[in-house]
C-alpha positions as CSV (number, residue, x, y, z in Angstrom):
1,M,14.5,-41.6,-46.8
2,K,15.8,-45.2,-47.1
3,K,17.4,-46.9,-44.2
4,G,20.7,-47.2,-46.0
5,F,20.8,-43.5,-46.4
6,Y,21.1,-43.0,-42.6
7,L,24.1,-45.4,-42.5
8,V,25.7,-43.3,-45.2
9,M,25.1,-40.2,-43.1
10,A,26.5,-41.8,-40.0
11,A,29.6,-43.1,-41.8
12,Q,30.2,-39.7,-43.5
13,A,29.8,-37.8,-40.3
14,L,32.2,-39.9,-38.3
15,S,34.8,-39.9,-41.0
16,S,34.5,-36.1,-41.4
17,V,34.7,-35.7,-37.6
18,A,38.0,-37.6,-37.7
19,D,39.3,-35.6,-40.7
20,N,38.7,-32.2,-39.1
21,A,39.9,-33.2,-35.6
22,L,43.1,-34.6,-37.3
23,L,43.7,-31.2,-39.0
24,I,43.7,-29.5,-35.6
25,A,45.9,-32.2,-34.2
26,A,48.3,-31.8,-37.1
27,I,48.5,-28.0,-36.6
28,A,49.3,-28.5,-33.0
29,L,52.0,-31.0,-34.0
30,I,53.5,-28.5,-36.4
31,A,53.5,-25.8,-33.6
32,D,55.1,-28.3,-31.2
33,L,57.9,-29.0,-33.8
34,Q,58.3,-25.3,-34.2
35,G,57.2,-25.2,-37.8
36,P,56.5,-21.8,-39.4
37,D,53.0,-20.3,-39.7
38,W,52.6,-20.9,-43.5
39,M,53.2,-24.6,-43.0
40,A,49.6,-25.3,-41.7
41,P,47.8,-24.0,-44.8
42,M,50.4,-25.7,-47.1
43,M,49.6,-29.0,-45.3
44,K,46.0,-28.5,-46.4
45,W,47.3,-27.7,-49.8
46,W,48.9,-31.2,-50.2
47,F,45.6,-32.7,-48.9
48,A,43.7,-30.9,-51.7
49,L,46.4,-31.9,-54.2
50,A,45.4,-35.5,-53.8
51,Y,41.9,-34.7,-55.1
52,V,43.3,-33.0,-58.2
53,V,45.9,-35.7,-59.1
54,L,43.6,-38.6,-58.6
55,A,40.4,-37.0,-60.0
56,A,40.6,-39.0,-63.3
57,F,40.8,-42.3,-61.5
58,V,38.7,-42.2,-58.4
59,G,35.4,-41.8,-60.2
60,A,36.0,-45.0,-62.2
61,F,37.1,-46.7,-58.9
62,S,33.9,-45.6,-57.1
63,D,31.7,-46.9,-59.9
64,S,33.4,-50.3,-60.2
65,Y,32.3,-51.6,-56.8
66,P,29.5,-51.2,-54.3
67,K,30.0,-47.7,-52.8
68,G,29.8,-48.9,-49.2
69,K,32.9,-51.1,-49.8
70,V,34.6,-48.3,-51.5
71,M,34.0,-46.1,-48.5
72,F,35.4,-48.8,-46.2
73,A,38.6,-49.3,-48.2
74,T,39.3,-45.5,-48.5
75,N,38.5,-45.0,-44.8
76,A,41.2,-47.5,-44.1
77,I,43.7,-45.4,-46.1
78,K,42.9,-42.4,-43.9
79,L,43.4,-44.6,-40.8
80,M,46.9,-45.5,-42.2
81,G,47.8,-41.9,-42.6
82,C,46.7,-41.2,-39.1
83,A,48.9,-44.1,-37.8
84,I,51.9,-42.7,-39.6
85,M,51.4,-39.3,-38.1
86,F,51.1,-40.8,-34.7
87,G,54.5,-42.6,-35.0
88,H,56.3,-39.5,-36.5
89,Q,59.0,-39.4,-33.8
90,Y,59.7,-43.1,-34.1
91,I,59.9,-43.1,-37.9
92,A,61.9,-39.8,-38.4
93,P,64.8,-38.9,-36.1
94,T,65.0,-35.1,-36.6
95,E,62.4,-32.3,-36.2
96,S,62.7,-31.3,-39.8
97,Q,62.1,-34.9,-41.0
98,Q,59.2,-35.2,-38.6
99,L,57.6,-32.1,-40.1
100,L,58.0,-33.6,-43.6
101,L,56.4,-36.8,-42.3
102,V,53.4,-34.8,-41.0
103,F,53.0,-33.5,-44.6
104,V,53.3,-37.1,-46.0
105,S,50.9,-38.6,-43.6
106,Y,48.2,-35.9,-44.0
107,T,48.6,-36.2,-47.8
108,L,47.8,-39.9,-47.4
109,V,44.7,-39.0,-45.5
110,G,44.0,-36.7,-48.5
111,I,44.3,-39.6,-50.9
112,G,41.8,-41.6,-48.8
113,A,39.4,-38.6,-48.7
114,A,39.7,-38.1,-52.5
115,A,38.8,-41.7,-53.2
116,Y,36.1,-41.6,-50.5
117,S,34.2,-38.6,-51.7
118,P,32.8,-39.9,-55.0
119,A,31.4,-42.9,-53.2
120,K,30.0,-40.7,-50.4
121,Y,28.2,-38.3,-52.6
122,G,27.6,-40.7,-55.5
123,I,25.6,-43.2,-53.3
124,V,23.2,-40.3,-52.5
125,T,22.2,-39.9,-56.2
126,E,21.8,-43.7,-56.4
127,M,19.5,-43.9,-53.3
128,L,17.4,-40.8,-53.8
129,A,15.0,-39.6,-56.5
130,P,15.8,-36.2,-58.1
131,E,13.0,-34.5,-56.1
132,D,14.6,-35.7,-52.9
133,L,18.1,-34.5,-53.7
134,V,17.9,-31.1,-52.1
135,R,16.5,-32.6,-49.0
136,G,19.1,-35.3,-49.0
137,N,21.9,-32.9,-49.7
138,S,20.6,-30.7,-46.8
139,W,21.0,-33.7,-44.5
140,I,24.4,-34.6,-45.9
141,E,25.7,-31.0,-45.9
142,G,24.2,-30.3,-42.6
143,L,25.8,-33.4,-41.0
144,T,29.1,-32.7,-42.8
145,V,29.2,-29.2,-41.4
146,L,28.1,-30.5,-38.0
147,S,30.9,-32.9,-38.2
148,I,33.2,-30.0,-38.9
149,I,32.0,-28.4,-35.7
150,V,32.4,-31.6,-33.7
151,G,35.7,-32.5,-35.3
152,T,37.2,-29.0,-35.0
153,V,36.1,-28.6,-31.4
154,L,37.1,-32.2,-30.6
155,G,40.6,-31.5,-32.0
156,G,40.8,-28.2,-30.1
157,V,39.7,-29.9,-26.8
158,L,42.1,-32.8,-27.2
159,V,45.2,-30.5,-27.6
160,S,44.1,-28.1,-24.9
161,P,46.5,-28.2,-21.9
162,S,44.0,-29.2,-19.3
163,V,42.3,-32.1,-21.2
164,Y,45.7,-33.3,-22.4
165,A,47.0,-33.5,-18.9
166,Q,43.9,-35.6,-17.7
167,L,44.1,-38.0,-20.7
168,Q,47.8,-38.4,-20.5
169,A,47.4,-39.3,-16.9
170,S,45.4,-42.4,-17.9
171,P,47.5,-45.6,-17.7
172,V,46.3,-46.9,-21.0
173,I,46.7,-43.7,-23.1
174,G,49.9,-42.5,-21.1
175,A,51.6,-45.8,-22.0
176,V,51.5,-45.2,-25.8
177,A,51.1,-41.4,-26.2
178,Q,53.5,-38.9,-24.8
179,S,52.5,-35.5,-26.4
180,R,49.3,-33.6,-26.8
181,A,49.3,-34.4,-30.5
182,E,49.9,-38.1,-30.0
183,V,47.0,-38.3,-27.5
184,A,44.7,-36.5,-29.9
185,I,45.7,-38.7,-32.9
186,L,45.3,-41.9,-30.9
187,L,41.7,-41.0,-30.0
188,I,41.0,-39.7,-33.5
189,S,42.1,-43.2,-34.9
190,A,39.2,-44.8,-32.8
191,V,36.7,-42.5,-34.6
192,Y,38.0,-43.7,-38.0
193,I,37.5,-47.3,-36.9
194,V,33.8,-46.7,-35.9
195,A,33.2,-45.0,-39.3
196,A,34.7,-48.1,-41.0
197,L,32.2,-50.3,-39.1
198,C,29.3,-48.2,-40.4
199,N,30.7,-48.4,-43.9
200,L,30.4,-52.2,-43.8
201,L,26.7,-52.0,-42.9
202,I,25.7,-49.9,-45.9
203,P,23.6,-52.0,-48.3
204,S,24.2,-52.2,-52.0
205,T,22.0,-49.9,-54.1
206,N,22.1,-52.4,-57.0
207,V,22.9,-49.6,-59.4
208,H,25.4,-50.9,-62.0
209,Y,27.5,-48.9,-64.5
210,P,29.3,-50.0,-67.6
211,K,32.6,-51.8,-67.0
212,Q,35.1,-49.1,-66.0
213,K,38.4,-48.6,-67.9
214,T,41.7,-49.4,-66.2
215,K,44.3,-47.9,-68.5
216,P,45.5,-44.6,-67.1
217,L,45.7,-42.7,-70.3
218,A,42.1,-43.8,-71.3
219,L,40.9,-42.7,-67.9
220,I,42.6,-39.3,-68.2
221,R,41.2,-38.8,-71.7
222,D,37.7,-39.7,-70.6
223,F,37.9,-37.5,-67.5
224,S,38.9,-34.5,-69.6
225,F,35.9,-35.2,-71.7
226,F,33.7,-35.3,-68.6
227,V,35.1,-32.0,-67.3
228,H,34.3,-30.4,-70.6
229,I,30.8,-31.9,-70.6
230,L,29.9,-30.5,-67.2
231,W,31.4,-27.0,-67.8
232,R,29.6,-26.8,-71.2
233,D,26.2,-27.6,-69.7
234,K,24.5,-24.3,-69.0
235,L,23.1,-25.4,-65.6
236,G,26.2,-27.5,-64.6
237,Q,28.6,-24.6,-65.3
238,I,26.9,-22.2,-62.9
239,S,26.5,-24.7,-60.1
240,L,30.0,-25.9,-60.6
241,A,31.4,-22.4,-60.6
242,V,29.5,-21.5,-57.3
243,T,30.5,-24.7,-55.5
244,T,34.1,-24.5,-56.7
245,L,34.2,-21.0,-55.2
246,F,32.5,-22.0,-52.0
247,W,34.8,-24.9,-51.1
248,G,37.9,-22.9,-51.9
249,A,36.7,-20.0,-49.8
250,G,35.6,-22.3,-47.0
251,A,39.0,-24.1,-46.8
252,T,40.8,-20.8,-46.7
253,L,38.4,-19.3,-44.2
254,Q,39.2,-22.1,-41.7
255,F,42.9,-20.8,-41.6
256,I,41.8,-17.2,-41.7
257,V,39.6,-17.7,-38.6
258,I,42.5,-19.4,-36.7
259,E,44.9,-16.6,-37.6
260,W,42.3,-13.9,-36.9
261,G,41.6,-15.4,-33.5
262,K,45.4,-15.4,-32.8
263,Q,46.3,-12.0,-34.0
264,Q,43.2,-9.9,-33.3
265,L,41.5,-11.7,-30.4
266,G,44.6,-13.2,-28.7
267,Y,43.2,-16.8,-28.7
268,R,45.1,-20.0,-28.3
269,L,44.7,-22.7,-31.1
270,D,42.1,-24.7,-29.0
271,Q,40.1,-21.4,-28.5
272,A,40.4,-20.4,-32.2
273,A,39.2,-23.9,-33.1
274,I,35.9,-23.1,-31.2
275,L,35.4,-20.0,-33.5
276,M,35.6,-22.3,-36.5
277,G,32.9,-24.5,-34.8
278,I,30.7,-21.4,-34.3
279,A,30.8,-20.6,-38.0
280,A,30.0,-24.2,-38.8
281,I,26.9,-24.1,-36.5
282,G,25.6,-21.2,-38.7
283,T,26.3,-23.3,-41.8
284,V,24.2,-26.2,-40.3
285,A,21.3,-23.8,-39.7
286,G,21.6,-22.4,-43.2
287,A,21.8,-25.9,-44.7
288,I,18.6,-27.0,-42.8
289,L,16.7,-23.9,-44.1
290,A,18.0,-24.7,-47.6
291,G,16.4,-28.1,-47.4
292,R,13.0,-26.4,-48.0
293,V,14.2,-24.9,-51.3
294,P,12.8,-27.0,-54.2
295,L,15.5,-28.2,-56.7
296,K,13.7,-26.1,-59.4
297,K,14.3,-23.0,-57.4
298,A,18.0,-23.7,-56.6
299,L,19.3,-20.8,-58.8
300,Y,17.3,-18.3,-56.8
301,V,19.7,-18.6,-53.8
302,L,22.7,-17.1,-55.7
303,P,22.4,-13.5,-54.2
304,F,23.1,-15.0,-50.7
305,G,26.7,-15.7,-51.8
306,V,27.2,-12.0,-52.4
307,V,25.9,-11.1,-49.0
308,M,28.2,-13.7,-47.4
309,G,31.2,-12.1,-49.0
310,L,30.2,-8.8,-47.8
311,A,29.6,-10.1,-44.3
312,V,33.2,-11.3,-44.1
313,L,34.3,-7.7,-44.5
314,L,32.8,-7.0,-41.0
315,M,35.3,-9.3,-39.2
316,P,38.0,-6.7,-38.6
317,L,35.4,-4.5,-37.0
318,V,34.3,-6.9,-34.2
319,E,36.1,-7.8,-31.0
320,A,33.4,-8.4,-28.3
321,P,32.7,-12.1,-27.9
322,W,28.9,-11.7,-28.7
323,A,29.7,-9.7,-31.8
324,V,32.3,-12.3,-33.0
325,Y,30.0,-15.2,-32.4
326,S,27.0,-13.5,-34.1
327,L,29.0,-12.5,-37.2
328,L,30.5,-16.0,-37.6
329,L,27.0,-17.5,-37.2
330,L,25.7,-15.2,-39.9
331,I,28.6,-16.0,-42.3
332,G,28.0,-19.7,-41.8
333,A,24.2,-19.5,-42.2
334,L,24.6,-17.6,-45.5
335,S,27.1,-20.0,-46.9
336,G,25.0,-23.1,-45.9
337,F,21.8,-21.6,-47.4
338,F,23.3,-20.9,-50.8
339,V,25.6,-23.9,-51.3
340,V,23.2,-26.7,-50.5
341,P,20.8,-26.0,-53.4
342,M,23.8,-25.4,-55.7
343,N,25.4,-28.7,-54.7
344,A,22.1,-30.5,-55.2
345,L,21.7,-29.0,-58.7
346,L,25.3,-29.9,-59.6
347,Q,24.9,-33.5,-58.5
348,H,21.6,-33.7,-60.4
349,R,23.1,-32.4,-63.6
350,G,26.2,-34.6,-63.1
351,H,24.1,-37.7,-62.5
352,V,22.0,-37.0,-65.6
353,L,25.0,-36.3,-67.9
354,L,27.6,-38.6,-66.4
355,S,27.4,-41.0,-63.5
356,A,27.4,-40.8,-59.7
357,G,31.2,-41.4,-59.3
358,H,32.4,-39.5,-62.4
359,S,30.3,-36.4,-61.7
360,I,31.6,-36.1,-58.1
361,A,35.1,-36.7,-59.3
362,V,34.7,-33.8,-61.8
363,Q,33.2,-31.7,-59.0
364,N,36.0,-32.5,-56.6
365,F,38.7,-31.8,-59.2
366,N,37.4,-28.3,-59.7
367,E,36.7,-27.5,-56.1
368,Q,40.1,-28.8,-54.9
369,L,41.9,-27.1,-57.7
370,N,40.4,-23.8,-56.4
371,I,41.4,-24.8,-52.8
372,L,45.0,-25.2,-54.0
373,L,44.8,-21.8,-55.6
374,M,43.3,-19.9,-52.7
375,L,45.5,-21.6,-50.1
376,T,48.5,-20.7,-52.2
377,L,47.4,-17.1,-52.3
378,Y,46.7,-17.1,-48.5
379,S,50.1,-18.7,-47.7
380,L,51.8,-16.1,-50.0
381,M,50.1,-13.3,-48.1
382,L,51.2,-14.8,-44.8
383,W,54.7,-15.1,-46.1
384,L,54.6,-11.4,-47.1
385,N,53.5,-10.6,-43.5
386,L,50.3,-9.0,-44.5
387,P,48.1,-8.1,-41.5
388,I,45.2,-10.7,-41.1
389,N,42.6,-7.9,-41.4
390,V,44.0,-6.9,-44.8
391,I,43.8,-10.5,-45.9
392,I,40.2,-10.7,-44.7
393,V,39.2,-7.6,-46.7
394,I,40.8,-9.1,-49.9
395,F,39.1,-12.4,-49.3
396,G,35.6,-10.9,-48.7
397,L,35.8,-8.6,-51.7
398,L,37.0,-11.5,-53.9
399,V,34.0,-13.8,-52.9
400,A,31.4,-11.0,-53.3
401,S,32.8,-9.9,-56.7
402,L,33.0,-13.4,-58.1
403,M,29.4,-14.2,-57.0
404,I,28.2,-11.1,-58.8
405,V,29.9,-12.4,-62.0
406,F,28.2,-15.8,-61.6
407,I,24.8,-14.2,-61.1
408,R,25.2,-12.2,-64.3
409,W,26.5,-15.3,-66.1
410,N,23.4,-17.2,-65.0
411,R,21.0,-14.4,-66.2
412,Y,22.7,-14.4,-69.5
413,N,22.3,-18.2,-69.9
414,L,18.6,-17.9,-69.0
415,R,18.0,-15.2,-71.5
416,K,19.7,-17.2,-74.3
417,H,18.2,-20.5,-73.3
418,P,14.8,-20.0,-71.5
419,E,14.2,-23.8,-71.6
420,L,16.9,-24.4,-69.0
421,E,14.7,-24.4,-66.0
422,K,12.6,-27.2,-67.5
423,Q,15.7,-29.4,-67.6
424,I,15.9,-29.3,-63.8
425,G,14.5,-32.6,-62.4
426,Q,15.0,-34.6,-65.6
427,K,15.2,-38.4,-65.1
428,G,18.0,-40.7,-66.3
429,H,21.8,-40.8,-66.0
430,G,24.9,-41.3,-68.0
431,R,23.9,-39.6,-71.2
432,A,27.4,-38.1,-71.9
433,I,29.2,-41.4,-71.0
434,R,27.6,-43.0,-74.0
435,Q,29.1,-40.2,-76.1
436,S,32.6,-40.7,-74.7
437,P,35.2,-40.3,-77.5
438,S,36.9,-43.5,-76.4
């Protein structure tokens, strides 16, 4: 692996740690402001909305400048959102206005994340050869999930009563931060700053793309064409469908685990955050194992997605800590093992057909659109006061059923087009861009 690749991993890990810690801090802030339960997943909904609304533009932005500089600029946007959330009580006078400001500030972080993602993943395809993409993605996804663990646990620790009391007693922190959420957000800001320093050290890959368009309508028209290209590709459509399902399910599972810990296990927010970290540890293990899967064998891991959905159905049946931890580790490992090869295959086909930035923007658009859908359904079920165990059963059956559909879809494609497997590992990039209608 190239030296610059490790800087990319460090910058991505730190920024992701801050993102996930900030989510826990924001949930704690909503609780302190006495916001309703459905407000936390809806906050994540607005975060995901930024990816969907900006999808047509962030790919062109990412491909217009060196991706290390793009990551630095977009990380600064995240830091700005973090700062606004920190100053919520100084900017907004009433609790209802402060709750609205939490939404606004986390949406700003989502805007930064939406623009950050094409650069983060796009630079991987620029730095690594196709045969190294699964291994590179294994590292990236493993570190991303590890950062979810660290960030989630860090956020839970920072808002816990004992740690908050110790930190608030510090003369420096106590002088500027008065609540547990403010203390957490202040320290999370420091993580964003370190990530920004890593961004500045990332070397240019010297990969150049055609001059990007700047007119919004032209960008939207081209983006629609790129979405069509990736969904029409027989390999791209399967990997895109799987990763779209995975990220929507993963985002929803975060909130399901927190609510499950609260309702079934009687855990506080900081304790439930540790449960999310346990599942993420399993995902890291699965991602590491997936690093041994050759890119040409990526489609062979699809059945593990079905098993993951079925494993989720066991959650209402466990209560003992050892059983809870073991099951969450299993769910995480299965998800990590099947999504890493799928992600690598999607990036490979996207790079061959489109470009690093545009292909990730298309991927993010579809994945975040599914996150919006699944979080909306989850928030609706909470609003209807469905028991969390009923929600879990619905969620697990949905994932398993859709994965079976995707497996049958893939088998149909391979029967109709037996040459597909030979296309995995092809060289070149941007073939469809040269066919752009505009």
